[in-house]
C-alpha positions as CSV (number, residue, x, y, z in Angstrom):
1,X,131.9,138.3,139.1
2,X,132.0,137.8,135.7
3,X,135.0,134.9,135.5
4,X,132.4,132.1,136.4
5,X,135.9,129.1,135.2
6,X,139.2,131.0,136.5
7,X,140.7,127.7,136.0
8,X,140.7,126.2,133.4
9,X,142.5,122.3,133.0
10,X,142.8,120.8,129.5
11,X,142.9,117.3,128.6
12,X,146.1,115.2,128.4
13,X,147.9,114.8,125.0
14,X,150.0,113.3,122.6
15,X,152.7,116.1,120.8
16,X,151.4,117.0,118.0
17,X,147.7,117.5,118.7
18,X,145.2,119.8,119.5
19,X,143.4,120.5,122.4
20,X,140.0,122.5,123.3
21,X,138.3,123.9,126.4
22,X,135.4,125.7,127.7
23,X,135.6,129.7,130.0
24,X,132.7,130.3,130.9
25,X,132.4,134.3,131.7
26,X,128.7,136.0,132.2
27,X,127.6,139.5,132.6
28,X,125.5,140.5,135.7
29,X,125.1,144.0,135.3
30,X,121.7,145.8,133.3
31,X,123.9,146.6,130.4
32,X,125.4,144.7,127.4
33,X,129.2,144.5,127.2
34,X,131.9,144.5,124.1
35,X,134.6,142.2,126.3
36,X,137.7,141.1,124.6
37,X,140.2,138.6,125.9
38,X,144.2,139.0,125.2
39,X,146.8,136.9,127.1
40,X,148.3,138.6,129.8
41,X,152.1,137.1,128.9
42,X,153.8,134.3,127.2
43,X,153.0,131.3,128.4
44,X,155.4,128.9,130.7
45,X,156.3,125.4,130.9
46,X,157.7,122.9,133.2
47,X,159.6,119.5,132.0
48,X,160.7,116.6,134.1
49,X,164.4,115.7,132.5
50,X,165.3,112.9,135.6
51,X,166.9,114.4,138.3
52,X,166.0,117.9,137.1
53,X,163.1,120.1,136.3
54,X,163.5,122.8,133.6
55,X,161.2,125.3,133.0
56,X,160.9,128.4,131.0
57,X,158.6,130.5,128.6
58,X,157.5,129.2,125.4
59,X,158.3,131.7,121.7
60,X,154.8,130.5,120.1
61,X,151.8,131.1,121.5
62,X,150.7,127.9,122.6
63,X,147.2,128.8,124.0
64,X,144.6,130.5,121.9
65,X,141.2,131.5,122.1
66,X,138.7,130.8,119.6
67,X,137.4,134.7,119.9
68,X,139.4,138.0,121.0
69,X,136.0,139.9,121.1
70,X,132.6,138.9,122.3
71,X,129.5,140.7,123.0
72,X,127.9,139.4,126.3
73,X,124.2,141.0,127.0
74,X,123.3,141.9,130.6
75,X,122.0,138.7,132.8
76,X,123.2,136.4,130.3
77,X,126.4,133.6,130.2
78,X,129.3,132.8,127.7
79,X,131.3,130.2,127.0
80,X,134.7,130.6,124.9
81,X,136.8,128.3,123.3
82,X,140.2,127.7,123.7
83,X,142.4,126.2,122.2
84,X,146.1,124.7,123.7
85,X,149.2,122.8,120.4
86,X,151.4,121.1,122.3
87,X,154.0,121.2,119.8
88,X,156.8,119.1,123.1
89,X,156.0,117.2,125.9
90,X,155.5,119.4,129.1
91,X,153.3,121.1,131.7
92,X,152.2,124.6,130.0
93,X,150.2,127.3,132.0
94,X,149.3,131.0,131.1
95,X,146.8,133.7,131.9
96,X,144.2,135.6,129.5
97,X,142.8,138.6,130.6
98,X,139.2,140.3,129.9
99,X,138.8,143.3,129.2
100,X,135.7,145.8,128.5
101,X,136.3,147.5,125.2
102,X,135.2,150.2,126.1
103,X,137.7,151.6,128.7
104,X,140.0,148.5,129.2
105,X,138.4,147.8,132.6
106,X,139.6,144.5,134.2
107,X,137.3,142.2,134.8
108,X,139.4,138.9,135.7
109,X,141.2,136.6,134.3
110,X,141.6,132.4,133.2
111,X,144.3,130.7,134.5
112,X,145.0,127.8,131.4
113,X,147.1,124.7,132.0
114,X,147.9,121.4,130.0
115,X,150.0,118.2,129.8
116,X,151.4,117.1,127.0
117,X,153.5,113.4,127.1
118,X,154.6,111.2,124.4
119,X,155.1,112.1,120.6
120,X,152.4,111.8,117.9
121,X,150.2,109.2,118.1
122,X,150.0,106.2,116.0
123,X,147.8,106.2,112.9
124,X,145.5,103.3,114.4
125,X,144.2,101.0,111.0
126,X,141.5,101.3,109.7
127,X,139.3,98.4,109.3
128,X,138.4,96.3,106.3
129,X,135.2,94.5,105.1
130,X,137.5,91.3,105.9
131,X,138.4,92.4,109.2
132,X,141.8,93.1,108.2
133,X,143.7,96.7,108.3
134,X,145.3,99.2,105.6
135,X,147.3,102.1,106.0
136,X,147.3,104.8,103.2
137,X,150.6,106.5,102.0
138,X,150.7,110.9,102.5
139,X,149.2,113.6,104.4
140,X,145.1,112.7,104.5
141,X,142.7,113.8,106.3
142,X,140.2,110.8,108.6
143,X,136.9,112.2,108.1
144,X,136.9,115.1,104.9
145,X,133.2,115.9,105.4
146,X,131.8,118.2,109.2
147,X,128.4,118.5,109.8
148,X,128.1,120.9,112.3
149,X,125.3,120.8,114.6
150,X,122.2,123.7,114.3
151,X,124.7,126.7,116.6
152,X,122.9,129.9,118.6
153,X,123.3,133.2,117.7
154,X,126.8,134.3,118.7
155,X,128.0,130.9,120.0
156,X,130.3,128.8,118.3
157,X,130.8,125.0,117.6
158,X,133.8,122.5,117.5
159,X,134.1,119.3,115.6
160,X,137.6,117.8,114.4
161,X,139.5,116.6,111.9
162,X,141.7,114.1,112.4
163,X,144.7,115.6,109.7
164,X,147.6,112.0,108.8
165,X,150.9,111.3,107.7
166,X,151.0,107.6,106.7
167,X,154.5,108.6,104.8
168,X,157.8,107.7,106.4
169,X,158.9,111.3,106.5
170,X,158.2,114.2,108.6
171,X,156.1,116.0,107.0
172,X,155.3,119.8,107.5
173,X,151.4,120.3,107.3
174,X,150.1,124.1,106.0
175,X,146.3,124.9,105.9
176,X,144.5,127.2,103.1
177,X,143.1,130.3,104.9
178,X,139.9,129.3,105.8
179,X,136.8,132.2,105.4
180,X,134.7,133.4,108.2
181,X,132.1,132.0,109.9
182,X,135.0,129.2,110.5
183,X,137.9,129.0,111.9
184,X,141.3,127.3,112.5
185,X,143.3,128.2,114.8
186,X,146.9,126.2,114.1
187,X,147.3,126.6,110.2
188,X,151.3,125.4,110.3
189,X,152.9,122.2,112.6
190,X,154.8,119.3,111.7
191,X,153.3,115.7,111.5
192,X,156.3,113.1,112.2
193,X,156.1,109.9,110.2
194,X,152.9,107.8,110.6
195,X,151.6,109.7,112.7
196,X,148.5,112.1,113.2
197,X,147.0,115.5,114.5
198,X,143.3,116.4,115.8
199,X,143.0,119.9,114.8
């Protein structure tokens, strides 16, 4: 069996946040194998609107794998990181198919589930030396320097960045292109007044 974790559930978060979860694949063969991870169909959503439950398909990608292809040595396992960008409240689901690169043989599927419930979370006040709080204005990053721990070859590490909108207006944030080996999946998103997202 290639797919060790066929069902992946993301932690519930507010609209505007980005959540991550891990899937695990295992190569039971005696040969090294390159595999691809691709969405098999558009994500679907449901939302409870009181007397009725609405449902539909998503026009934009909400779930994305950290890598779309990976090399798995014989008899070993590899973690695959998935990200979910919560743009609207509701329950979301999408399947990703795992195939071999060489001949497109189907190895299995991941089923991803996520729930988003609220608007962007309010920015928590930053403590000062006197025990009070202060707030900033405009778009800013809560922690501008990230330190990733040592990482095994062909594996990945995830660190979160908190991007805040301290203004009284909605801001559309656009992140610059980031060169490998670093990667940010979501580069354009709205930030409501006095709210933040985790990237």
